[in-house]
ChimeraX commands (.cxc) that place a marker at each C-alpha (Angstrom):
marker #1 position 13.48,8.67,-11.88 radius 0.5
marker #1 position 16.86,6.85,-11.86 radius 0.5
marker #1 position 17.84,4.97,-14.81 radius 0.5
marker #1 position 16.63,1.11,-14.86 radius 0.5
marker #1 position 15.62,1.87,-11.12 radius 0.5
marker #1 position 11.92,1.79,-10.46 radius 0.5
marker #1 position 10.70,0.97,-6.68 radius 0.5
marker #1 position 7.28,0.50,-5.21 radius 0.5
marker #1 position 8.18,2.35,-2.27 radius 0.5
marker #1 position 9.26,5.69,-0.51 radius 0.5
marker #1 position 7.21,8.43,-2.64 radius 0.5
marker #1 position 5.14,6.40,-4.63 radius 0.5
marker #1 position 3.15,4.94,-1.83 radius 0.5
marker #1 position 0.77,7.64,-1.06 radius 0.5
marker #1 position 0.14,9.06,-4.67 radius 0.5
marker #1 position -0.19,5.47,-6.24 radius 0.5
marker #1 position -3.17,5.11,-6.57 radius 0.5
marker #1 position -3.89,8.01,-8.30 radius 0.5
marker #1 position -0.95,7.13,-10.31 radius 0.5
marker #1 position -1.60,3.84,-11.51 radius 0.5
marker #1 position -5.33,4.95,-12.66 radius 0.5
marker #1 position -3.97,7.82,-14.89 radius 0.5
marker #1 position -0.90,4.93,-16.17 radius 0.5
marker #1 position -3.08,2.19,-16.73 radius 0.5
marker #1 position -5.69,1.77,-19.08 radius 0.5
marker #1 position -9.26,-0.03,-17.65 radius 0.5
marker #1 position -7.54,0.01,-14.04 radius 0.5
marker #1 position -10.77,0.62,-12.39 radius 0.5
marker #1 position -12.68,-1.75,-14.71 radius 0.5
marker #1 position -10.79,-4.28,-13.85 radius 0.5
marker #1 position -11.12,-4.48,-10.52 radius 0.5
marker #1 position -15.19,-4.17,-10.60 radius 0.5
marker #1 position -15.01,-7.23,-13.19 radius 0.5
marker #1 position -12.56,-9.10,-10.73 radius 0.5
marker #1 position -15.49,-8.04,-7.81 radius 0.5
marker #1 position -18.09,-9.68,-10.41 radius 0.5
marker #1 position -16.18,-13.17,-11.21 radius 0.5
marker #1 position -15.92,-13.20,-7.34 radius 0.5
marker #1 position -19.67,-14.19,-7.93 radius 0.5
marker #1 position -18.69,-17.31,-9.31 radius 0.5
marker #1 position -15.42,-18.61,-7.14 radius 0.5
marker #1 position -16.01,-17.34,-3.59 radius 0.5
marker #1 position -18.53,-18.57,-1.39 radius 0.5
marker #1 position -18.82,-18.79,2.54 radius 0.5
marker #1 position -15.21,-20.25,4.14 radius 0.5
marker #1 position -13.36,-19.38,0.59 radius 0.5
marker #1 position -9.83,-18.33,0.84 radius 0.5
marker #1 position -8.45,-15.80,-1.47 radius 0.5
marker #1 position -5.06,-14.40,-2.56 radius 0.5
marker #1 position -4.00,-11.27,-4.03 radius 0.5
marker #1 position -0.25,-11.27,-5.07 radius 0.5
marker #1 position 1.30,-7.92,-5.02 radius 0.5
marker #1 position -1.76,-5.80,-3.67 radius 0.5
marker #1 position -0.33,-2.76,-3.30 radius 0.5
marker #1 position -2.36,-0.40,-1.19 radius 0.5
marker #1 position -4.92,-3.20,-0.90 radius 0.5
marker #1 position -7.73,-1.16,-3.21 radius 0.5
marker #1 position -9.13,-4.34,-5.28 radius 0.5
marker #1 position -9.18,-6.40,-1.98 radius 0.5
marker #1 position -11.15,-3.77,-0.43 radius 0.5
marker #1 position -13.44,-3.62,-3.33 radius 0.5
marker #1 position -13.55,-7.68,-3.89 radius 0.5
marker #1 position -14.41,-7.56,-0.10 radius 0.5
marker #1 position -17.20,-4.99,-0.24 radius 0.5
marker #1 position -18.75,-6.82,-3.21 radius 0.5
marker #1 position -19.20,-10.10,-0.88 radius 0.5
marker #1 position -20.38,-8.28,2.60 radius 0.5
marker #1 position -22.90,-11.72,3.56 radius 0.5
marker #1 position -20.21,-14.30,2.80 radius 0.5
marker #1 position -17.63,-15.56,5.18 radius 0.5
marker #1 position -14.45,-14.94,2.88 radius 0.5
marker #1 position -11.04,-14.65,4.28 radius 0.5
marker #1 position -8.32,-12.37,2.04 radius 0.5
marker #1 position -4.88,-12.49,2.14 radius 0.5
marker #1 position -2.89,-9.86,0.39 radius 0.5
marker #1 position 1.25,-10.61,-0.40 radius 0.5
marker #1 position 3.40,-7.54,-0.63 radius 0.5
marker #1 position 6.96,-7.47,-0.50 radius 0.5
marker #1 position 7.34,-3.77,-0.25 radius 0.5
marker #1 position 6.85,-2.79,3.79 radius 0.5
marker #1 position 5.59,0.96,3.09 radius 0.5
marker #1 position 2.89,-0.64,0.84 radius 0.5
marker #1 position 2.35,-3.11,3.38 radius 0.5
marker #1 position 1.76,0.04,6.14 radius 0.5
marker #1 position -0.26,1.80,4.14 radius 0.5
marker #1 position -2.66,-0.99,3.11 radius 0.5
marker #1 position -2.96,-1.58,6.24 radius 0.5
marker #1 position -4.16,1.76,7.58 radius 0.5
marker #1 position -6.38,1.63,4.57 radius 0.5
marker #1 position -8.33,-1.35,5.65 radius 0.5
marker #1 position -8.14,-1.44,9.47 radius 0.5
marker #1 position -11.57,-1.77,9.79 radius 0.5
marker #1 position -12.08,-4.86,7.60 radius 0.5
marker #1 position -11.44,-7.89,10.03 radius 0.5
marker #1 position -11.51,-10.90,6.87 radius 0.5
marker #1 position -8.91,-8.57,5.05 radius 0.5
marker #1 position -5.39,-9.77,6.31 radius 0.5
marker #1 position -2.14,-7.98,4.63 radius 0.5
marker #1 position 1.32,-9.70,4.69 radius 0.5
marker #1 position 4.70,-8.56,3.84 radius 0.5
marker #1 position 6.48,-11.15,2.14 radius 0.5
marker #1 position 8.13,-12.68,-1.22 radius 0.5
marker #1 position 5.56,-14.72,-2.91 radius 0.5
marker #1 position 7.88,-16.95,-3.95 radius 0.5
marker #1 position 8.55,-17.81,-0.33 radius 0.5
marker #1 position 5.19,-17.65,1.23 radius 0.5
marker #1 position 3.41,-20.82,1.96 radius 0.5
marker #1 position -0.15,-21.06,0.50 radius 0.5
marker #1 position -3.07,-22.85,2.11 radius 0.5
marker #1 position -5.53,-24.04,-0.46 radius 0.5
marker #1 position -7.63,-21.27,-1.91 radius 0.5
marker #1 position -10.62,-20.87,-4.16 radius 0.5
marker #1 position -9.07,-17.60,-6.14 radius 0.5
marker #1 position -5.72,-15.89,-6.61 radius 0.5
marker #1 position -5.36,-12.70,-8.32 radius 0.5
marker #1 position -2.46,-11.10,-9.82 radius 0.5
marker #1 position -2.79,-7.42,-11.06 radius 0.5
marker #1 position -0.23,-6.14,-12.94 radius 0.5
marker #1 position 2.16,-7.78,-10.80 radius 0.5
marker #1 position 4.07,-10.60,-12.19 radius 0.5
marker #1 position 5.07,-8.35,-15.17 radius 0.5
marker #1 position 7.84,-7.55,-12.44 radius 0.5
marker #1 position 9.10,-10.81,-11.79 radius 0.5
marker #1 position 11.62,-12.16,-13.37 radius 0.5
marker #1 position 11.26,-14.13,-16.01 radius 0.5
marker #1 position 13.81,-16.76,-14.99 radius 0.5
marker #1 position 11.37,-17.69,-11.85 radius 0.5
marker #1 position 8.13,-17.10,-13.31 radius 0.5
marker #1 position 7.09,-20.33,-14.31 radius 0.5
marker #1 position 7.68,-21.74,-10.75 radius 0.5
marker #1 position 5.68,-19.42,-9.39 radius 0.5
marker #1 position 2.98,-20.48,-11.96 radius 0.5
marker #1 position 3.24,-23.74,-10.97 radius 0.5
marker #1 position 2.89,-23.04,-7.66 radius 0.5
marker #1 position -0.37,-21.22,-7.78 radius 0.5
marker #1 position -1.70,-24.14,-10.04 radius 0.5
marker #1 position -0.90,-26.87,-6.83 radius 0.5
marker #1 position -2.43,-23.96,-4.70 radius 0.5
marker #1 position -5.74,-23.81,-5.73 radius 0.5
marker #1 position -8.63,-25.99,-5.17 radius 0.5
marker #1 position -10.21,-27.89,-7.66 radius 0.5
marker #1 position -12.43,-25.37,-9.87 radius 0.5
marker #1 position -10.64,-22.05,-8.35 radius 0.5
marker #1 position -9.56,-19.21,-10.29 radius 0.5
marker #1 position -6.37,-17.83,-11.38 radius 0.5
marker #1 position -7.00,-14.22,-12.27 radius 0.5
marker #1 position -4.21,-13.05,-14.09 radius 0.5
marker #1 position -3.71,-9.18,-15.60 radius 0.5
marker #1 position -0.35,-8.32,-17.13 radius 0.5
marker #1 position 0.72,-6.07,-19.46 radius 0.5
marker #1 position 1.54,-7.75,-22.76 radius 0.5
marker #1 position 4.05,-7.39,-25.86 radius 0.5
marker #1 position 3.05,-7.76,-29.50 radius 0.5
marker #1 position 3.41,-11.23,-31.21 radius 0.5
marker #1 position 6.16,-9.30,-33.46 radius 0.5
marker #1 position 7.91,-6.02,-33.54 radius 0.5
marker #1 position 5.74,-4.22,-36.26 radius 0.5
marker #1 position 2.65,-5.05,-33.55 radius 0.5
marker #1 position 4.67,-4.19,-30.36 radius 0.5
marker #1 position 5.36,-0.77,-32.39 radius 0.5
marker #1 position 1.74,-0.28,-32.81 radius 0.5
marker #1 position 1.22,-0.88,-28.90 radius 0.5
marker #1 position 4.25,1.19,-27.93 radius 0.5
marker #1 position 2.97,4.43,-30.07 radius 0.5
marker #1 position -0.78,4.08,-28.98 radius 0.5
marker #1 position 0.50,3.43,-25.37 radius 0.5
marker #1 position 2.58,6.78,-25.35 radius 0.5
marker #1 position -0.53,8.72,-27.11 radius 0.5
marker #1 position -2.81,7.42,-24.36 radius 0.5
marker #1 position -0.51,8.76,-21.26 radius 0.5
marker #1 position -0.11,11.93,-23.28 radius 0.5
marker #1 position -3.76,12.64,-23.55 radius 0.5
marker #1 position -3.79,11.45,-19.84 radius 0.5
marker #1 position -1.90,14.53,-19.04 radius 0.5
marker #1 position 1.99,13.38,-18.62 radius 0.5
marker #1 position 4.68,15.08,-20.06 radius 0.5
marker #1 position 6.96,13.70,-22.96 radius 0.5
marker #1 position 9.60,14.05,-20.19 radius 0.5
marker #1 position 7.66,12.04,-17.90 radius 0.5
marker #1 position 6.63,9.35,-20.23 radius 0.5
marker #1 position 10.83,9.12,-21.18 radius 0.5
marker #1 position 11.73,8.94,-17.69 radius 0.5
marker #1 position 9.14,6.34,-16.43 radius 0.5
marker #1 position 10.27,4.12,-19.20 radius 0.5
marker #1 position 14.08,4.77,-18.55 radius 0.5
marker #1 position 13.18,3.73,-14.91 radius 0.5
marker #1 position 11.72,0.40,-15.59 radius 0.5
marker #1 position 14.31,-1.13,-17.84 radius 0.5
marker #1 position 14.72,-4.48,-16.75 radius 0.5
marker #1 position 12.35,-4.28,-13.76 radius 0.5
marker #1 position 8.84,-4.34,-16.42 radius 0.5
marker #1 position 9.30,-7.32,-18.20 radius 0.5
marker #1 position 6.14,-8.40,-19.58 radius 0.5
marker #1 position 5.39,-11.39,-21.96 radius 0.5
marker #1 position 3.38,-11.57,-24.72 radius 0.5
marker #1 position -0.13,-12.72,-24.51 radius 0.5
marker #1 position 0.88,-16.26,-26.07 radius 0.5
marker #1 position 3.47,-16.35,-23.73 radius 0.5
marker #1 position 1.30,-15.99,-20.71 radius 0.5
marker #1 position -0.99,-18.70,-21.96 radius 0.5
marker #1 position 2.17,-21.08,-22.21 radius 0.5
marker #1 position 3.21,-20.34,-18.83 radius 0.5
marker #1 position -0.27,-21.19,-17.46 radius 0.5
marker #1 position -0.58,-23.88,-19.47 radius 0.5
marker #1 position 2.70,-25.38,-18.22 radius 0.5
marker #1 position 1.63,-25.31,-14.63 radius 0.5
marker #1 position -1.36,-27.56,-15.63 radius 0.5
marker #1 position -4.15,-25.10,-16.63 radius 0.5
marker #1 position -6.19,-26.01,-19.51 radius 0.5
marker #1 position -9.05,-23.79,-19.12 radius 0.5
marker #1 position -7.87,-19.97,-20.06 radius 0.5
marker #1 position -10.22,-16.93,-21.54 radius 0.5
marker #1 position -9.02,-13.45,-21.96 radius 0.5
marker #1 position -11.25,-11.82,-20.12 radius 0.5
marker #1 position -10.15,-7.95,-20.79 radius 0.5
marker #1 position -7.99,-6.25,-23.31 radius 0.5
marker #1 position -6.88,-3.19,-24.10 radius 0.5
marker #1 position -3.70,-2.06,-26.56 radius 0.5
marker #1 position -1.37,-3.78,-24.35 radius 0.5
marker #1 position -2.89,-4.58,-21.24 radius 0.5
marker #1 position -4.68,-8.17,-20.92 radius 0.5
marker #1 position -6.63,-9.81,-18.01 radius 0.5
marker #1 position -7.09,-13.51,-18.34 radius 0.5
marker #1 position -9.12,-16.17,-16.17 radius 0.5
marker #1 position -7.69,-19.65,-15.76 radius 0.5
marker #1 position -9.25,-22.32,-14.08 radius 0.5
marker #1 position -8.20,-25.57,-12.28 radius 0.5
marker link #1:1,2 radius 0.2
marker link #1:2,3 radius 0.2
marker link #1:3,4 radius 0.2
marker link #1:4,5 radius 0.2
marker link #1:5,6 radius 0.2
marker link #1:6,7 radius 0.2
marker link #1:7,8 radius 0.2
marker link #1:8,9 radius 0.2
marker link #1:9,10 radius 0.2
marker link #1:10,11 radius 0.2
marker link #1:11,12 radius 0.2
marker link #1:12,13 radius 0.2
marker link #1:13,14 radius 0.2
marker link #1:14,15 radius 0.2
marker link #1:15,16 radius 0.2
marker link #1:16,17 radius 0.2
marker link #1:17,18 radius 0.2
marker link #1:18,19 radius 0.2
marker link #1:19,20 radius 0.2
marker link #1:20,21 radius 0.2
marker link #1:21,22 radius 0.2
marker link #1:22,23 radius 0.2
marker link #1:23,24 radius 0.2
marker link #1:24,25 radius 0.2
marker link #1:25,26 radius 0.2
marker link #1:26,27 radius 0.2
marker link #1:27,28 radius 0.2
marker link #1:28,29 radius 0.2
marker link #1:29,30 radius 0.2
marker link #1:30,31 radius 0.2
marker link #1:31,32 radius 0.2
marker link #1:32,33 radius 0.2
marker link #1:33,34 radius 0.2
marker link #1:34,35 radius 0.2
marker link #1:35,36 radius 0.2
marker link #1:36,37 radius 0.2
marker link #1:37,38 radius 0.2
marker link #1:38,39 radius 0.2
marker link #1:39,40 radius 0.2
marker link #1:40,41 radius 0.2
marker link #1:41,42 radius 0.2
marker link #1:42,43 radius 0.2
marker link #1:43,44 radius 0.2
marker link #1:44,45 radius 0.2
marker link #1:45,46 radius 0.2
marker link #1:46,47 radius 0.2
marker link #1:47,48 radius 0.2
marker link #1:48,49 radius 0.2
marker link #1:49,50 radius 0.2
marker link #1:50,51 radius 0.2
marker link #1:51,52 radius 0.2
marker link #1:52,53 radius 0.2
marker link #1:53,54 radius 0.2
marker link #1:54,55 radius 0.2
marker link #1:55,56 radius 0.2
marker link #1:56,57 radius 0.2
marker link #1:57,58 radius 0.2
marker link #1:58,59 radius 0.2
marker link #1:59,60 radius 0.2
marker link #1:60,61 radius 0.2
marker link #1:61,62 radius 0.2
marker link #1:62,63 radius 0.2
marker link #1:63,64 radius 0.2
marker link #1:64,65 radius 0.2
marker link #1:65,66 radius 0.2
marker link #1:66,67 radius 0.2
marker link #1:67,68 radius 0.2
marker link #1:68,69 radius 0.2
marker link #1:69,70 radius 0.2
marker link #1:70,71 radius 0.2
marker link #1:71,72 radius 0.2
marker link #1:72,73 radius 0.2
marker link #1:73,74 radius 0.2
marker link #1:74,75 radius 0.2
marker link #1:75,76 radius 0.2
marker link #1:76,77 radius 0.2
marker link #1:77,78 radius 0.2
marker link #1:78,79 radius 0.2
marker link #1:79,80 radius 0.2
marker link #1:80,81 radius 0.2
marker link #1:81,82 radius 0.2
marker link #1:82,83 radius 0.2
marker link #1:83,84 radius 0.2
marker link #1:84,85 radius 0.2
marker link #1:85,86 radius 0.2
marker link #1:86,87 radius 0.2
marker link #1:87,88 radius 0.2
marker link #1:88,89 radius 0.2
marker link #1:89,90 radius 0.2
marker link #1:90,91 radius 0.2
marker link #1:91,92 radius 0.2
marker link #1:92,93 radius 0.2
marker link #1:93,94 radius 0.2
marker link #1:94,95 radius 0.2
marker link #1:95,96 radius 0.2
marker link #1:96,97 radius 0.2
marker link #1:97,98 radius 0.2
marker link #1:98,99 radius 0.2
marker link #1:99,100 radius 0.2
marker link #1:100,101 radius 0.2
marker link #1:101,102 radius 0.2
marker link #1:102,103 radius 0.2
marker link #1:103,104 radius 0.2
marker link #1:104,105 radius 0.2
marker link #1:105,106 radius 0.2
marker link #1:106,107 radius 0.2
marker link #1:107,108 radius 0.2
marker link #1:108,109 radius 0.2
marker link #1:109,110 radius 0.2
marker link #1:110,111 radius 0.2
marker link #1:111,112 radius 0.2
marker link #1:112,113 radius 0.2
marker link #1:113,114 radius 0.2
marker link #1:114,115 radius 0.2
marker link #1:115,116 radius 0.2
marker link #1:116,117 radius 0.2
marker link #1:117,118 radius 0.2
marker link #1:118,119 radius 0.2
marker link #1:119,120 radius 0.2
marker link #1:120,121 radius 0.2
marker link #1:121,122 radius 0.2
marker link #1:122,123 radius 0.2
marker link #1:123,124 radius 0.2
marker link #1:124,125 radius 0.2
marker link #1:125,126 radius 0.2
marker link #1:126,127 radius 0.2
marker link #1:127,128 radius 0.2
marker link #1:128,129 radius 0.2
marker link #1:129,130 radius 0.2
marker link #1:130,131 radius 0.2
marker link #1:131,132 radius 0.2
marker link #1:132,133 radius 0.2
marker link #1:133,134 radius 0.2
marker link #1:134,135 radius 0.2
marker link #1:135,136 radius 0.2
marker link #1:136,137 radius 0.2
marker link #1:137,138 radius 0.2
marker link #1:138,139 radius 0.2
marker link #1:139,140 radius 0.2
marker link #1:140,141 radius 0.2
marker link #1:141,142 radius 0.2
marker link #1:142,143 radius 0.2
marker link #1:143,144 radius 0.2
marker link #1:144,145 radius 0.2
marker link #1:145,146 radius 0.2
marker link #1:146,147 radius 0.2
marker link #1:147,148 radius 0.2
marker link #1:148,149 radius 0.2
marker link #1:149,150 radius 0.2
marker link #1:150,151 radius 0.2
marker link #1:151,152 radius 0.2
marker link #1:152,153 radius 0.2
marker link #1:153,154 radius 0.2
marker link #1:154,155 radius 0.2
marker link #1:155,156 radius 0.2
marker link #1:156,157 radius 0.2
marker link #1:157,158 radius 0.2
marker link #1:158,159 radius 0.2
marker link #1:159,160 radius 0.2
marker link #1:160,161 radius 0.2
marker link #1:161,162 radius 0.2
marker link #1:162,163 radius 0.2
marker link #1:163,164 radius 0.2
marker link #1:164,165 radius 0.2
marker link #1:165,166 radius 0.2
marker link #1:166,167 radius 0.2
marker link #1:167,168 radius 0.2
marker link #1:168,169 radius 0.2
marker link #1:169,170 radius 0.2
marker link #1:170,171 radius 0.2
marker link #1:171,172 radius 0.2
marker link #1:172,173 radius 0.2
marker link #1:173,174 radius 0.2
marker link #1:174,175 radius 0.2
marker link #1:175,176 radius 0.2
marker link #1:176,177 radius 0.2
marker link #1:177,178 radius 0.2
marker link #1:178,179 radius 0.2
marker link #1:179,180 radius 0.2
marker link #1:180,181 radius 0.2
marker link #1:181,182 radius 0.2
marker link #1:182,183 radius 0.2
marker link #1:183,184 radius 0.2
marker link #1:184,185 radius 0.2
marker link #1:185,186 radius 0.2
marker link #1:186,187 radius 0.2
marker link #1:187,188 radius 0.2
marker link #1:188,189 radius 0.2
marker link #1:189,190 radius 0.2
marker link #1:190,191 radius 0.2
marker link #1:191,192 radius 0.2
marker link #1:192,193 radius 0.2
marker link #1:193,194 radius 0.2
marker link #1:194,195 radius 0.2
marker link #1:195,196 radius 0.2
marker link #1:196,197 radius 0.2
marker link #1:197,198 radius 0.2
marker link #1:198,199 radius 0.2
marker link #1:199,200 radius 0.2
marker link #1:200,201 radius 0.2
marker link #1:201,202 radius 0.2
marker link #1:202,203 radius 0.2
marker link #1:203,204 radius 0.2
marker link #1:204,205 radius 0.2
marker link #1:205,206 radius 0.2
marker link #1:206,207 radius 0.2
marker link #1:207,208 radius 0.2
marker link #1:208,209 radius 0.2
marker link #1:209,210 radius 0.2
marker link #1:210,211 radius 0.2
marker link #1:211,212 radius 0.2
marker link #1:212,213 radius 0.2
marker link #1:213,214 radius 0.2
marker link #1:214,215 radius 0.2
marker link #1:215,216 radius 0.2
marker link #1:216,217 radius 0.2
marker link #1:217,218 radius 0.2
marker link #1:218,219 radius 0.2
marker link #1:219,220 radius 0.2
marker link #1:220,221 radius 0.2
marker link #1:221,222 radius 0.2
marker link #1:222,223 radius 0.2
marker link #1:223,224 radius 0.2
marker link #1:224,225 radius 0.2
marker link #1:225,226 radius 0.2
marker link #1:226,227 radius 0.2
view
């Protein structure tokens, strides 16, 4: 992997699902949790967006969880290779549309649920508030924004602990020291997580008042924000 040059295209696409399962703790459990949360927000004629849908696995899980509701799902993904892979995977799902577009340029319709599953951490910090504002405005009243992010520690001591624990996790998953170092170097300037409070601040400035942490493991956290 090249220094500071991680990309979600090319060879990574075909192996993405397997790679992410071993890289992110509770990845599948997060999918299951979000599918269950959809019971509270999605009903007939609801619209649900996923920002940065990668291979479409999460949208597939939510659609399978709601077989008797007339819900439209739209997955937004900027990498064309991911879009083609997701479209092939979801070929039999008439209610799921995969769109290749930048989420900052896309014109959202009013929706009942918007999901960002480890996506916003890859968006430049200078434009994140703009995106959070857009998400808030796009939701119907009572709609949900589900945000999962890698998070930084509240101070240097906590960050050192989180980094060490996450390194132990990756070693336990079978990654070599060289693979861990190469991935860390490739993500410099590409993956820029905020702290838990930093993400909550973004949500609150956008207008969200009802915010709850729904999953946390080491440096990975899920939030539920309701408009």
